[in-house]
Structures are given as structure tokens and as C-alpha cells.
N, C-alpha and C positions, 0 to 999 in steps of 0.2 A: 469216079475219076477226079471230080472237083475236090473231094475231101483229101485225096492223095496229094494232089498238086498244092492245095492249101497247106497241108501238113509239111510238105517238103519246103515250101516257101518260108513257113514259120521257123523251121529248123535252121535254114540258111540264114535268115535274118538274125535269130538269136545267136548263132555261131559267129556271125560277122561282128555283132555288137560285143560279144565276150572276148573276141580275139583282138579287138582294137587296142593298140599299144600306146597311143598318145595319152597324155594327161587329160582328165575329164574337162569338160567345158569350163567349169569354175573350180579353181583350186586356191582357196584363200591362203594356204601356206606358201604358195609359190607366186601367185599373182599379186605382187606388192611392189612398192617402191623400195629399192635396195640401195644403200649407201656403201660405196667402196671403202673398205677399211684396210686392206692389205693387197699390194700388187707390185711386183717387179722392182723392189728396192725403194719405192717411194715411201716416205714417212707418212704416218697417219695424219700428222698436221698438214702435209702437202695435199693429201687427198681431201681433207676437210676444207682447206682453203680454196680448193678448186670446185668444191661442191660436187664431187665425182659421184655419179649415180647411174643406175640402170632402172628403168621403170617398166614393169611387166603388167601394168593394170589396164592396158589398152584392149581392144577387141581381139577375140579369137576367131580366126577364119580357117575353116577346115582343120581344126585341131592345132593350129599354129598361132602363137601369140605375136601380135604386132607390137613390138616394144620400142623404147626409145632410150637414149643414153646421152649423158652430158659429162664432159671431163674438164669444164672450165672455159671453153671457147665456143666450139661448134655444137649444134644440135645434131644428133644422129638418130636414125631409125633403122630397124632391122626386123627380120622375121626369125622366130625361134620355135623350135619344136622339142619339147621336153618329153622324153619317153619314160614309162613306168620303171624301166630297168636301170635308170640312172644315166642314160645317154642323153645328150643334147646336140642339136644341130642349129647353128646360128648362120644365117645367110642374108643376102640382099641388104648389106649395110650401105646406107647412103647418108650423106650429111651436108650441112651448109659448108661453105668454103671460106670463112673469114680467116684472115691472118692475124694471129694474136702474138703478144710478146713471148709468152711461155707456153709452148705447145708440146713439150717433152712428154707429159703424161698422156695427152690425147694421141700423139703419134704412136707411142708404145701400146696403148690400149687398142687402137685400130689395127695394129699389126698382129695382135694376139687374140683378139676377141672372137673372131670367126673360126679360130683353130681350137677353141674349147670343145671338148667332146664328151665330158662327163659333168654331172652336177650332183650335189647333195644338199638337202635342207635339214639342218639340225637345229631345232629350237628356232631362234630368231636369226640364224645365219644361213646364208647361201654361199656355197663354194663351187666355182667352175674350175675345171682343170683340163689339161690336154695330155697327150701321150708322151710328151717330153718332160713332164714334171713341172710345168708352169701352172700357176693357179691364181685365181682372183677370189678374194673373200669379201663378202658383203654382209651388212647387218640391216635388218628391216628398219625402214625409216620411222615406222610407227611404234617402235620398241622404245621404252623409256630407259 
């Protein structure tokens, strides 16, 4: 009886590990600092001047990356879950509340960031997109 129960437990454990759909604990292709290079009609120079970035190098808690973002004024943090099938869920966005002179980029980013539902990593580029055709394109900060 013990052998049967042990075998059944082992099968269930292996099955649950294999069916896990979240990105593995460490994924160096995804868990990087990403510089925003294309978004919502803002020029590349505007994005560079604002030092617009998303940082996915923080801790992973229960398969979710605790990330941060900066769009030139306030620091933001969020939770993201990247699935193997190319879906992403971004939630729990919070940030500091400084008032800055030029907040157009930050305001637009905050309105659209948590609506991103898909992602792709191609070489040194990360693209996030939603179901309405909006997208954000990033380049890895460590790419020369």
C-alpha cells in the first residue's frame, strides 16, 4: 500500500511540475533591465531623455516577478506574471506621487501598462502588447 501511495504521489508531483505554465524561476532572457524605445507616439529621444525603463531583475515570488518602472518622474513597482505561451499579466502597480513638469509619458504609460496581455522576446528586444493593438517595445539595457 505504501508503494502505491508513494508512486501516486510521485506521479502527481511530476505532473504538477510539468504542467506549470509560468516562466521558470530564473530566465536571463526576460529578467533584465529594459529601456523603452517605442511607445504611444513618443519619440525615441523623448524616451531616452526620460530614462524610461522597466526593470525585471527583482525577486520572483510564487512565479511572479516583482518589477519596477521609471518614466522620468515617479518610481513605480508592479507584479508581473509571464506565461510560456506568450501571455503576460501585470498587476498591483503602485508608485510615488511626485508632481513633475512633464508627466505626459508617465501618465500614458500608467494608463496602458497593466492592460498589456502579450509579450515576446526576440534577441535583445521585449515587446508588450494588448488586444487593441497598442504596444511597448524595449531594448535590453545591457545590450551594446
